[in-house]
PATOR-252735 format. One record per residue (C-alpha): z negated, y negated, x. Coordinates in nm, 3 decimals. Each point is the difference from the previous one (the first is absolute). Last residue first. Example, Ala and Ser with C-alpha at 12.3 -4.5 7.8 and 13.67 -1.06 7.14 Angstrom:
<rolos>
> -0.714 | 0.106 | 1.367 $
> -0.066 | 0.344 | -0.137 $
</rolos>
This chain:
<rolos>
> -0.273 | -1.396 | 0.710 $
> 0.161 | 0.326 | 0.177 $
> -0.290 | 0.127 | 0.058 $
> -0.170 | -0.060 | -0.310 $
> 0.262 | 0.190 | -0.209 $
> -0.004 | 0.306 | 0.248 $
> -0.388 | 0.060 | -0.043 $
> 0.024 | -0.095 | -0.351 $
> 0.284 | 0.297 | -0.069 $
> -0.215 | 0.234 | 0.199 $
> -0.300 | -0.107 | -0.212 $
> 0.180 | 0.078 | -0.328 $
> 0.109 | 0.323 | 0.158 $
> 0.376 | 0.048 | 0.083 $
> 0.197 | 0.257 | -0.168 $
> 0.261 | 0.177 | 0.217 $
> 0.286 | 0.232 | -0.186 $
> 0.290 | -0.227 | -0.077 $
> -0.063 | -0.221 | 0.338 $
> 0.036 | 0.338 | 0.196 $
> 0.398 | -0.101 | -0.039 $
> 0.020 | -0.277 | 0.227 $
> -0.158 | 0.207 | 0.302 $
> 0.191 | 0.305 | -0.107 $
> 0.328 | -0.199 | 0.039 $
> 0.019 | -0.124 | 0.396 $
> 0.112 | 0.321 | 0.113 $
> 0.285 | -0.016 | -0.249 $
> 0.131 | -0.255 | 0.187 $
> 0.092 | -0.368 | -0.069 $
> -0.277 | -0.014 | -0.251 $
> -0.071 | -0.326 | -0.239 $
> -0.293 | -0.099 | -0.179 $
> -0.058 | -0.155 | -0.370 $
> -0.314 | -0.006 | -0.231 $
> -0.022 | 0.129 | -0.281 $
> -0.127 | -0.106 | -0.353 $
> -0.251 | -0.246 | 0.112 $
> -0.158 | -0.225 | -0.305 $
> -0.365 | -0.011 | 0.166 $
> -0.003 | 0.114 | 0.383 $
> -0.100 | 0.415 | 0.002 $
> 0.411 | 0.037 | 0.110 $
> -0.079 | -0.275 | 0.315 $
> -0.288 | 0.142 | 0.156 $
> 0.191 | 0.343 | -0.048 $
> 0.304 | -0.083 | 0.219 $
> -0.241 | -0.117 | 0.250 $
> -0.182 | 0.352 | -0.015 $
> 0.332 | 0.189 | 0.024 $
> 0.137 | -0.246 | 0.321 $
> -0.328 | 0.051 | 0.190 $
> 0.062 | 0.384 | -0.018 $
> -0.214 | 0.210 | -0.162 $
> -0.358 | 0.214 | 0.104 $
> -0.104 | -0.161 | -0.302 $
> -0.351 | -0.144 | 0.169 $
> 0.235 | -0.072 | 0.317 $
> 0.239 | -0.162 | -0.180 $
> -0.282 | -0.245 | -0.153 $
> -0.152 | -0.089 | 0.344 $
> 0.373 | -0.014 | 0.103 $
> 0.084 | -0.272 | -0.263 $
> -0.323 | -0.192 | 0.063 $
> 0.121 | -0.020 | 0.387 $
> 0.313 | -0.095 | -0.064 $
> -0.092 | -0.281 | -0.253 $
> -0.191 | -0.171 | 0.173 $
> 0.269 | 0.014 | 0.312 $
> 0.223 | -0.196 | -0.259 $
> -0.284 | -0.239 | -0.138 $
> -0.125 | -0.106 | 0.377 $
> 0.399 | -0.107 | 0.058 $
> 0.227 | 0.092 | 0.298 $
> 0.031 | 0.387 | -0.125 $
> 0.159 | -0.187 | -0.331 $
> 0.303 | -0.086 | 0.269 $
> 0.089 | 0.359 | 0.049 $
> 0.159 | 0.051 | -0.318 $
> 0.242 | -0.286 | 0.045 $
> 0.082 | 0.125 | 0.342 $
> 0.038 | 0.354 | -0.054 $
> 0.263 | -0.052 | -0.297 $
> 0.297 | 0.112 | 0.126 $
> -0.234 | 0.334 | 0.172 $
> -0.092 | 0.165 | 0.303 $
> -0.354 | -0.060 | 0.033 $
> -0.201 | -0.074 | 0.319 $
> -0.362 | 0.011 | 0.025 $
> -0.212 | -0.218 | 0.180 $
> -0.249 | -0.126 | -0.279 $
> 0.105 | 0.257 | -0.334 $
> 0.296 | -0.042 | -0.235 $
> 0.066 | 0.354 | -0.111 $
> -0.275 | -0.020 | -0.230 $
> 0.251 | 0.080 | -0.322 $
> -0.133 | -0.339 | -0.124 $
> 0.214 | -0.246 | 0.276 $
> 0.280 | 0.167 | -0.118 $
> 0.230 | -0.301 | -0.161 $
> -0.317 | -0.090 | -0.219 $
> -0.105 | 0.359 | -0.106 $
> 0.093 | -0.090 | -0.390 $
> 0.247 | -0.235 | 0.119 $
> 0.113 | 0.002 | -0.332 $
> -0.217 | 0.023 | -0.308 $
> 0.071 | 0.195 | -0.346 $
> -0.238 | -0.204 | -0.248 $
> 0.075 | 0.088 | -0.392 $
> -0.035 | -0.300 | -0.232 $
> -0.253 | 0.075 | -0.312 $
> 0.044 | -0.412 | -0.073 $
> -0.382 | -0.059 | 0.086 $
> -0.034 | 0.211 | 0.315 $
> 0.374 | -0.106 | 0.113 $
> -0.124 | -0.391 | -0.020 $
> -0.310 | 0.086 | 0.156 $
> 0.150 | 0.128 | 0.329 $
> 0.219 | -0.297 | -0.046 $
> -0.255 | -0.233 | -0.017 $
> -0.229 | 0.121 | 0.329 $
> 0.085 | 0.330 | 0.165 $
> 0.388 | 0.038 | 0.093 $
> 0.059 | -0.189 | 0.344 $
> -0.342 | -0.106 | 0.048 $
> -0.055 | 0.414 | 0.072 $
> 0.190 | 0.022 | 0.328 $
> -0.134 | 0.185 | 0.272 $
> -0.149 | 0.269 | -0.280 $
> 0.332 | 0.031 | -0.182 $
> 0.227 | -0.231 | -0.244 $
> 0.378 | -0.118 | -0.017 $
> 0.022 | 0.004 | -0.311 $
> 0.234 | 0.206 | -0.268 $
> -0.010 | -0.063 | -0.330 $
> -0.004 | 0.250 | -0.319 $
> 0.089 | -0.006 | -0.370 $
> 0.207 | -0.327 | -0.003 $
> 0.108 | -0.070 | -0.373 $
> 0.341 | 0.052 | -0.189 $
> 0.020 | -0.229 | -0.228 $
> -0.174 | -0.071 | -0.293 $
> 0.035 | -0.380 | -0.002 $
> -0.314 | -0.141 | -0.036 $
> -0.151 | 0.331 | 0.214 $
> 0.283 | -0.023 | 0.284 $
> -0.045 | -0.399 | 0.026 $
> -0.382 | 0.046 | 0.039 $
> 0.063 | 0.309 | 0.263 $
> 0.264 | -0.225 | 0.192 $
> -0.280 | -0.278 | 0.024 $
> -0.267 | 0.183 | 0.082 $
> 0.214 | 0.129 | 0.294 $
> 0.086 | -0.366 | 0.106 $
> -0.371 | -0.124 | -0.017 $
> -0.122 | 0.295 | 0.183 $
> 0.267 | -0.037 | 0.306 $
> 0.249 | 0.289 | 0.059 $
> 0.055 | 0.240 | 0.291 $
> 0.157 | 0.258 | -0.234 $
> 0.056 | 0.060 | -0.327 $
> 0.069 | 0.302 | -0.281 $
> 0.227 | 0.078 | -0.219 $
> 0.029 | 0.345 | -0.194 $
> 0.281 | 0.222 | -0.104 $
> 0.315 | -0.141 | 0.119 $
> 0.328 | 0.083 | -0.042 $
> -0.050 | 0.066 | -0.342 $
> 0.226 | -0.321 | -0.149 $
> -0.320 | -0.117 | -0.143 $
> -0.194 | 0.032 | 0.310 $
> 0.271 | -0.198 | 0.194 $
> -0.003 | -0.291 | -0.266 $
> -0.344 | 0.019 | 0.009 $
> 0.005 | -0.077 | 0.379 $
> 0.275 | -0.264 | -0.055 $
> -0.224 | -0.222 | -0.236 $
> -0.330 | 0.056 | 0.184 $
> 0.174 | -0.186 | 0.298 $
> 0.190 | -0.262 | -0.217 $
> -0.351 | -0.078 | -0.180 $
> -0.188 | 0.020 | 0.350 $
> 0.202 | -0.311 | 0.055 $
> 0.178 | 0.056 | 0.336 $
> -0.135 | -0.307 | 0.314 $
> -0.294 | 0.236 | 0.005 $
> 0.172 | 0.266 | 0.177 $
> -0.247 | 0.289 | -0.032 $
> 0.063 | 0.274 | 0.257 $
> 0.100 | 0.386 | -0.013 $
> 0.058 | -0.050 | -0.414 $
> -0.090 | 0.377 | -0.062 $
> 0.147 | 0.231 | -0.176 $
> -0.162 | 0.314 | -0.101 $
> 0.172 | 0.355 | -0.118 $
> 0.363 | -0.075 | 0.120 $
> 0.282 | 0.140 | -0.224 $
> 0.342 | 0.115 | 0.000 $
> -0.078 | 0.155 | 0.352 $
> 0.208 | 0.042 | 0.295 $
> -0.238 | -0.232 | 0.203 $
> 0.272 | -0.191 | 0.174 $
> 0.174 | -0.076 | -0.336 $
> -0.319 | -0.027 | -0.207 $
> -0.133 | -0.295 | 0.266 $
> 0.374 | -0.156 | -0.010 $
> -0.016 | -0.019 | -0.411 $
> -0.377 | -0.157 | 0.026 $
> 0.152 | -0.240 | 0.268 $
> 0.222 | -0.099 | -0.227 $
> -0.228 | -0.074 | -0.310 $
> -0.279 | -0.184 | 0.222 $
> 0.296 | -0.209 | 0.173 $
> 0.099 | -0.118 | -0.332 $
> -0.320 | -0.072 | -0.133 $
> -0.079 | -0.210 | 0.310 $
> -0.270 | 0.187 | 0.198 $
> 0.129 | -0.061 | 0.370 $
> 0.247 | 0.181 | 0.236 $
> 0.208 | 0.232 | -0.077 $
> 0.197 | 0.065 | 0.304 $
> -0.271 | -0.092 | 0.245 $
> -0.207 | 0.212 | -0.218 $
> -0.322 | -0.148 | -0.075 $
> -0.031 | -0.066 | -0.390 $
> -0.034 | 0.376 | -0.118 $
> -0.229 | 0.257 | 0.056 $
> -0.035 | 0.410 | -0.034 $
> -0.199 | 0.247 | -0.197 $
> 0.131 | 0.326 | -0.046 $
> -0.328 | 0.264 | -0.166 $
> 0.180 | 0.325 | 0.096 $
> -0.010 | 0.349 | -0.241 $
> 0.271 | -0.087 | -0.175 $
> 0.258 | -0.117 | 0.282 $
> -0.070 | 0.385 | 0.151 $
> 0.366 | 0.110 | 0.105 $
> -0.122 | 0.090 | 0.355 $
> 0.311 | -0.158 | 0.138 $
> 0.107 | -0.275 | -0.260 $
> -0.367 | -0.139 | 0.022 $
> 0.048 | 0.043 | 0.434 $
> 0.291 | -0.193 | -0.033 $
> -0.109 | -0.264 | -0.182 $
> -0.293 | -0.046 | 0.182 $
> 0.177 | -0.048 | 0.300 $
> 0.210 | -0.283 | -0.139 $
> -0.299 | -0.161 | -0.145 $
> -0.155 | -0.020 | 0.320 $
> 0.335 | -0.131 | 0.125 $
> 0.076 | -0.276 | -0.228 $
> -0.035 | -0.275 | 0.268 $
> 0.230 | -0.097 | 0.241 $
> -0.077 | 0.211 | 0.351 $
> 0.162 | -0.031 | 0.317 $
> -0.395 | -0.072 | 0.157 $
> -0.278 | 0.021 | -0.283 $
> -0.048 | -0.327 | -0.208 $
> 0.198 | 0.122 | -0.276 $
> -0.218 | 0.276 | -0.071 $
> -0.080 | 0.076 | -0.285 $
> 0.143 | -0.333 | -0.188 $
> 0.056 | 0.200 | -0.318 $
> -0.368 | 0.118 | -0.029 $
> -0.205 | 0.330 | 0.047 $
> -0.325 | 0.166 | -0.158 $
> 0.011 | 0.388 | -0.068 $
> -0.283 | 0.147 | -0.231 $
> 0.077 | 0.363 | -0.087 $
> -0.244 | 0.181 | 0.241 $
> -0.134 | 0.319 | -0.062 $
> -0.015 | 0.182 | 0.340 $
> 0.342 | 0.093 | 0.017 $
> 0.115 | -0.361 | -0.134 $
> -0.143 | -0.126 | 0.322 $
> 0.130 | 0.282 | 0.247 $
> 0.373 | -0.082 | -0.146 $
> 0.012 | -0.392 | 0.061 $
> -0.174 | 0.061 | 0.310 $
> 0.303 | 0.249 | 0.105 $
> 0.256 | -0.180 | -0.184 $
> -0.078 | -0.321 | 0.198 $
> 0.004 | 0.197 | 0.313 $
> 0.334 | 0.123 | -0.053 $
> 0.136 | -0.306 | -0.118 $
> -0.131 | -0.231 | 0.295 $
> -0.377 | -0.136 | -0.027 $
> -0.009 | -0.306 | 0.205 $
> 0.254 | -0.170 | -0.213 $
> 0.171 | 0.230 | -0.236 $
> -0.328 | 0.058 | -0.204 $
> -0.282 | -0.195 | 0.178 $
> -0.059 | -0.220 | -0.292 $
> 0.005 | 0.264 | -0.270 $
> -0.409 | -0.007 | -0.072 $
> -0.162 | 0.314 | -0.137 $
> -0.217 | -0.080 | -0.284 $
> -0.342 | 0.187 | 0.040 $
> -0.226 | 0.034 | -0.336 $
> 0.343 | 0.204 | -0.127 $
> 0.135 | -0.179 | -0.331 $
> -0.028 | 0.033 | -0.354 $
> 0.256 | -0.237 | -0.168 $
> -0.077 | -0.076 | -0.386 $
> -0.053 | -0.396 | 0.093 $
> -0.283 | -0.175 | -0.074 $
> -0.130 | 0.013 | 0.349 $
> 0.114 | 0.302 | 0.188 $
> -0.161 | 0.293 | -0.142 $
> -0.179 | 0.247 | 0.301 $
> 0.126 | 0.317 | 0.120 $
> -0.234 | 0.280 | 0.018 $
> -0.005 | 0.163 | 0.355 $
> 0.024 | 0.403 | -0.077 $
</rolos>
């Protein structure tokens, strides 16, 4: 059985792959979403990541669709206590921003859609520098004290604002961030490495990286001359135009061949081996896409293999 990882300084024990919920109710309909969630949990997965805004960008959608699908699935399966549920606040069209009033109203709306009385991990989705950290942390602390949120976290935030938030929590004895969700993968390292990663390591924050597979590029399905049917194909394929992208693919192919493993599994395993990383996030639209993601729980790269991938992605 796959060992769970402790998420930072929290009491949350999570599977080493967080299942991204951005596709639920968007490119995956209700039945597909249920099938993916069932297969993920059957394999031992327990960490599901969504946001109140998913997927407001889709045609005919308004935001909250992913949470609604998750709520229906949790109700149908009766397994709420077995799932570490993470969602985010600040980007829903009806609840934009991180004012105290908005954070509290948006949390209540998320709880209604999810059909639960608590959120295990509640992220600020994008930091709003115009809102004082004291106001944001104060509102999140109220949610924790009310039992609506177990732990708090931040996504898309500068090292400076993150440190100010942590300092305020410590000074006032309020709820403190336990995790950070950065954009981080083999072709996007400067989005996390450096100040943010150093701060996370110093303060005991767990990193839960998004875009772990670079919108699909790191699955290896994007190759010169190959056509891929995906709403994200344009963004992923652009990495083929860079020397680094091609270098990373070549190194991934080598390591994947040595382990007889999918390229995606190796890309996720490199992330999982990085300092502070607890669990990368990846989403699956179909059950067939899941095994390559779940494989990260069983694949351990050697130090040489990690170093080879790190050099290729420099």
